[in-house]
N, C-alpha and C positions, 0 to 999 in steps of 0.2 A: 504493500500500500504506500502510495506517495505521501511524503510529509506535507502538512498543510503549508500554504503560501503565507509567508510572514508579511503583515501589512502594517504600515505606519500611517496615521491620520494626522494631517496638519491643516486645521480649519479654524478660522477666527470666529465663525458663527457657532456659538455654544450649542444651540438647539439642533442645528444641522449636524454638528460633530457627534452629539449624543445619539441622534438617529442613525447615523452611518456606523457608529461603533456597535450599536445594537444589531444592525443588519449583519455586520461581520461576525459578531459573536454567535449568531444563530447558524452560521454556515460552518460545518465541520471541516471544510476544505480550506478555510481561511483562519489565520492565527493573528489576532490583534496584539501587536507587541508594544504599542504605545500611541499616545495622542498628545498634540501640542498646538497652541494657537500661534506659535512663533516660527517664522521662516528660518532664523538662525538656529533655533533649537532643533528644528527638523533636519537641518544639515548635519549638526553634531550627532544626532541620533542615527541618521543614515550611515555615517561613518563608523559609529561604534557598534551598531546592531545589525547592519547589513540586511535590511528588509528586502523581500522580493518585489514589493510594490509600495509606492507612496501615493496616497490620495490627498491632494492639497488644494487650498484656495489659490486662485491665480494671483490674488493680491493679499499679501500677508505683511504685518509690521516687521521692519528690520530687514527682510529679505523676501522679495516676491518670487513667483514661480520662475520668471525669466532669469533672474539672478541666481536662483537655486540651480537651474539647469546649467548655467554657465560655470558655476562653481564645481559642479560634478564633472564637467568636461575638462576643466583645467586642473582638477585635483588628482589625488592618488588613490581614491576609492576604487578598488578593483571590481567589486560586484555592483554594477550599476543597475538600480531598480527600474521597474516599469513605473512611469509617472502618469497619473491622471490629474488633470486640472479642472477646477470648477469655477464658474463665475456667474454673475447675474445675466439674464437674457439680453439686456441692453448693451452688455459689454462683450458679447460673443465675437462680434466682428473685430473689435479692438484686440482681442486675445488670440485670434487665429494663428498668429505668428508663432505661438508656443509649439504648435505641431511641427513646424519647420526647425525649431530650436531643440527638439528632442523629446517633447511630451508624446506619449503613446495615445492619449485620449484627451478630449476636451468636451465638456458638456455643461449645460445650464443647470444651476442648482436645483431647479424645480424638477429636473429629469433624473435626479440622483437615484431614486429607487429602481428605475428601469435601466439606466446606463451602467450601474455598478455590475449588473449581470453581464453586459457586453464586455466590460473591462476585464472581468474575470476570465472570459473566454480567450481574450487576447493574451493574458498572462499564461494561461494553460497551453495555448497552441504555439506561441512563439518561443524559440530557444533563447532569445536574448531581447532585451529592451531596445527601443529605437536609439537611445543615447549610447548604448553599448555598441550597436552596429556602426555608429558614427566613428568609433575608434578603430574599427577593423581595417579600413583602407590604409591608414597610416602605419598600423602595426604589420600589415601584410608586407609592406616595403621593408620594414626592419627584418622580418623573418626571411625574406628573399635574400637580403644581403648576407645573413648568417649562413644560408644554404650555399650561396656562392663561395663563401669563405672555406667551406669544407669540400669544395670542388664539385658540387652537384650541377649537372647540365641543365640550364634554364629552359632548354628546348624540350625536356621531358615533360609529358603531360602531368606526371605526379609532382613536379616541381611547384606548379601553381596550386594544385590541390593541397600540398603539404604546407605551403606558405600561408594559404588562407585558413586551413585547419588550425595551424599554430596561432594565428592572429585571433581567431574566434576563441580558442581555449585560453588565450592570455587575458581576456577580459573577465573570465571566470574559470579558474584553474580546475574546478570540479568537473567541467565539461570534458576534460581529457580522459575522464573515467567512463564516459558514455559516448564513445566515438560513433558506434553504429546507430544508436538511437537518436543522436542529436547532431553532432558535428558533421559527419559524413552526409547526413540527410540534407543539411543546409547547404553544404558545398555542392552537392549534386544538383540541388535546385538552382544554385547560382550559375553553374556551368552547363546546365541542360543535359545531365547524365544521370546515372544511378549510384546509390551509395556503394553497391558492390564494386562497380568499376572505379570509383574513387579510392576505395581500400586497395584494390589490386594495383592501380597506377602508383599510389604512394609506396606500396611494398616494392614494386619494381624499381622505382627511383632510388630507394634506399639501397637495395641490393646492387644496383648498377654503380652507385657511388662508392659503396664499401669495397666492391671488387676492384676498383681502379685507384682508390685513394691509398696513401701510405699509412701504415699502422700507427706511426707517430702522430700524424695529423688527426686520425680518427680518435685516438686515445685522448689527445689534447682537447678535442671538441666534445666527445661523448663521455669521457671519464668513466665513472663506475657504471654507466648504463650499458657498457659493452659486456656481453656475456661471453666468456671464453669458449663455451660449448657451441654457441650459435655464430659468434664472430661478427655479429651485427645487432644493432638495436631494433626492437620491434616498432611498429607504427606508433603505438601508444607511448612508448618510451621516448621516441624522438620528438613527437608532438608535445609531450609534457615538458621535455627539456627545452625545446625552442620557445614554448609559451612562457616558461619561467624567465628565460633570458630576455625575451622581448619585453616582458612586463618590467623587469629591472631596468633595462635600458630606457624605457619610456618614463619610468619614475625618476631616474637620474636626470634625464633631459628636462622633465618638468621642474625638478628642484633647481637646476641650473638656471632655467628661464626665470623662476621666481626670484632667485638671488640677484640676477642681472637687473630685473625690474626694480627691486628694492634699492640696489646700488645706484 
């Protein structure tokens, strides 16, 4: 049985917040982990508790939804939640930009009871939130550079699949444990193929690289992931290793940018 989706509520309207919390508590597939009327508090709770979803007011004191999304993009939180924003009907047009900025859903407060069900379906069906997918393009380039450093031929079909798979796993390292059910399925959808062919192409790319690369280079890159009996890392081992390196490089780059801005 799948664990309940962990939800954080950030609403300035106390009555609406109480209603939404009661709706979440009635659903065994959702786990209410906290509620706050403050945008800044919501950001801190997101970083500390890593919710699967955040349902928030488009306009909150201290930090509105647009600023919240920007902080998530620029920050180092690795598990980026699904974001649903709510606002008054008269402000819907004004807040539509939130969908382009990374929000997964936007609805009028009066439609809360109906729209929360639609939002739940989005969280259940999508492997990653919209704001998480926004990170993938940049991280795919980092993964590609690492693959070229170990001598993998970029013309191999598995090269692109592997770089993309590693980038996806880097925004949530738990995904590397569910390649067939999640990562390969999304990569297959992106490239118009099947999960089985994605897995085979990645395996072929790894085997081809291991057969032609020097043992010293392989050990320097793969380290303890190299199994003496197999002589090569598995798909999951290599994706997990690349995902971790991409994540660390992205974090270091983010910290350097922040220090440069402060200086």
